[in-house]
C-alpha positions, 0 to 999 in steps of 0.5 A: 881392731876390726872397725864396724862400719859407722855412721856419719855421726860416729866418726870422731878424733878418737876413732880416728886417733885409735885406727893411728895407733893401730899402726894402720896409716903407712904413709906421713901427713903433710898436713897439720890439721885435718877436717872430720866433715869431710873424712865423714863424707868420703868415708861414707860415700867410700862404704857405699862403693863410691870410687876416688882417684889417686891419692898423690905421694913422695916416698911416703908423705901424702901430698894430696889426699889427705881426707880420702887416704884416711877415710879409706883406713876407717873403710878398709879399703885399699886407694891407689896411689901416683908419684907426686913431688913435694916442695922445700916448704912441704912440711911433714907431720906424723899422724899423732900430731896432726889435729882432727877439727869438726870444723866444716871447711867445705861451703855447700857449695863446694860439697855440691860441686865435689858429689856432682863430680863424684857422680860423674866419676862414678858414672851414676845419678847425682841423687844417688850421691846426696842419698849415700851422703845424708 
């Protein structure tokens, strides 16, 4: 199934699970839960050509960058990756066992901070990031 561009309001748990069932997620998760609102924000930025840092992986396991990874699959954008390490406490989850929640994990001030970082990283005005994420 080819994913059409999805508006922020359209990304749901079911859309994410369909993507996973299609076998597009080649890496595994080290998180049991992810936030759909965060995925929405990152996805919206990605489809508007905002670039992100590489995700960190150890073998086939995501150590850092879970929301970016899922967003990139939805946006059909390839992310870079860099090697990382796992600790003995790092657990591995199949994507079908990960819970995608509608809960907002970021505060307004954290969202603003991340938007400023993204604007700086992409060398674009902060207001452009705000427009993209509306």
